[in-house]
C-alpha positions in Angstrom: 43.7 23.3 -32.5 41.0 23.4 -33.7 37.7 21.1 -32.3 34.9 20.0 -34.1 31.6 21.5 -33.6 27.4 20.9 -34.1 25.6 22.7 -36.8 24.5 24.8 -34.0 27.4 25.5 -32.6 28.5 23.9 -30.0 30.9 21.3 -29.4 28.2 18.8 -27.4 27.7 15.7 -30.1 24.3 13.2 -29.4 24.7 10.2 -31.1 20.8 8.9 -31.6 20.7 5.9 -34.3 22.6 3.3 -33.8 24.6 3.9 -36.9 25.4 6.7 -35.7 26.7 5.1 -32.1 28.4 2.8 -34.7 30.3 4.7 -36.6 31.2 7.4 -33.2 32.1 3.8 -32.1 34.9 3.2 -35.0 36.4 6.0 -34.8 37.2 6.5 -31.7 38.9 3.2 -32.1 40.1 4.2 -35.7 41.7 7.2 -33.5 43.4 4.8 -30.5 45.2 2.8 -33.5 46.9 6.4 -34.8 47.2 7.5 -31.6 50.5 5.2 -31.2 51.8 7.3 -28.2 48.4 7.0 -26.5 48.6 10.7 -24.7 45.2 11.1 -26.3 46.7 14.5 -28.9 47.1 12.8 -32.8 50.8 14.7 -33.7 51.2 14.3 -37.2 54.1 11.7 -36.8 51.4 9.9 -35.6 48.8 10.8 -38.8 51.5 9.8 -41.9 53.1 6.6 -39.5 49.3 4.9 -40.5 48.7 6.0 -43.4 52.0 5.3 -45.2 51.7 1.8 -43.4 47.3 1.7 -44.6 48.5 2.7 -48.1 51.3 -0.2 -47.6 48.7 -2.9 -46.6 46.3 -1.6 -49.4 48.5 -2.0 -51.7 49.2 -5.8 -51.2 46.0 -6.2 -51.1 45.0 -5.1 -54.7 48.1 -7.0 -56.2 46.5 -10.7 -54.6 44.8 -10.8 -57.2 43.6 -15.0 -57.0 44.9 -17.0 -54.6 46.0 -20.3 -56.0 44.8 -23.4 -55.4 41.9 -22.6 -54.1 39.0 -24.7 -53.3 35.3 -24.7 -51.7 35.8 -26.7 -48.8 32.4 -26.6 -47.1 30.7 -29.4 -47.9 33.5 -31.1 -45.3 33.5 -28.3 -42.7 30.8 -29.1 -40.0 28.0 -26.8 -40.1 29.1 -24.9 -36.2 31.7 -23.8 -37.7 31.4 -21.3 -39.6 32.4 -17.7 -38.1 31.9 -15.1 -39.8 34.2 -11.9 -39.4 32.9 -8.2 -38.7 36.2 -6.4 -40.1 38.9 -7.9 -42.3 41.3 -10.4 -42.1 44.8 -8.7 -40.8 47.2 -11.1 -39.3 47.4 -14.4 -39.6 49.0 -17.7 -38.7 49.9 -20.6 -38.7 50.3 -23.1 -35.4 51.1 -26.8 -37.1 51.6 -28.5 -34.0 48.1 -27.7 -32.5 47.1 -28.6 -35.6 45.3 -24.5 -35.1 45.6 -21.0 -37.0 45.2 -17.6 -34.8 43.4 -14.4 -37.5 43.4 -10.8 -36.3 40.6 -8.8 -37.7 41.7 -4.9 -38.5 40.5 -2.5 -35.4 39.2 -5.8 -32.3 40.9 -6.1 -29.5 40.8 -9.7 -29.8 42.6 -13.0 -31.4 40.8 -15.7 -32.8 42.3 -19.3 -32.7 40.8 -21.4 -35.0 40.8 -25.7 -35.6 43.0 -26.0 -38.8 40.7 -29.7 -39.9 37.4 -28.6 -39.0 38.2 -24.2 -39.4 36.3 -24.4 -36.3 36.7 -21.4 -33.8 37.7 -22.7 -30.9 38.5 -20.2 -28.3 38.4 -15.7 -28.5 41.6 -14.1 -26.7 40.8 -11.1 -25.9 43.5 -8.5 -25.9 43.9 -5.2 -24.0 44.2 -3.0 -27.4 43.7 -4.4 -31.4 46.7 -6.8 -31.8 48.5 -5.2 -35.7 51.2 -8.4 -35.5 51.1 -12.2 -34.4 53.9 -14.6 -34.4 54.4 -17.9 -32.8 57.0 -18.1 -30.6 58.1 -21.4 -29.4 59.3 -22.3 -25.4 60.4 -25.3 -25.7 57.0 -27.7 -25.2 54.6 -24.3 -24.8 53.4 -22.8 -27.8 53.2 -19.1 -27.8 51.8 -16.3 -29.2 53.9 -12.0 -29.0 51.4 -9.9 -30.6 52.3 -6.6 -30.4 48.8 -3.8 -30.5 48.4 -0.6 -31.1 49.7 0.3 -28.3 53.3 0.2 -28.3 53.1 -3.2 -26.4 54.2 -6.1 -26.7 51.6 -9.4 -24.8 52.6 -13.0 -25.2 49.9 -15.5 -24.8 50.4 -19.1 -24.0 48.1 -21.1 -26.7 48.7 -24.6 -25.0 45.7 -24.0 -22.2 42.6 -24.7 -22.8 41.5 -21.1 -22.2 44.7 -18.7 -23.3 45.5 -16.5 -21.0 47.6 -13.0 -21.0 
């Protein structure tokens, strides 16, 4: 095993600036995403699986050169509906029965739910790990989404509740 050492030859790092701390947090989240089995060690299989998955995702995004029939709807949106994403959007699902859609952001432990008509952010569902996939399942009269987490877990969340819970 190899370990990182600082410029003094010590295995001790101090992140002094906000940028260094944010970088450290991002690297920690990246490691958690790659360490699929959660044992704290990075195996070659985990690394190569992650690399291939991300390369495929980037290739798919690169092929999307334009969005057909796009029009700016910001003039009809409620001003309070504007929501800024800090990370790339990795998944999006439409939930027509509730007139909502749900979004996953890369490396975020949350599901973001929006009103489809206004684009207004209406709920954030905090998750145990960063979801990497999401699907809607119809369970009688309930609307439920199931997520696959970076830690190899499946979780379900009811969207019928105004304060969705796991």
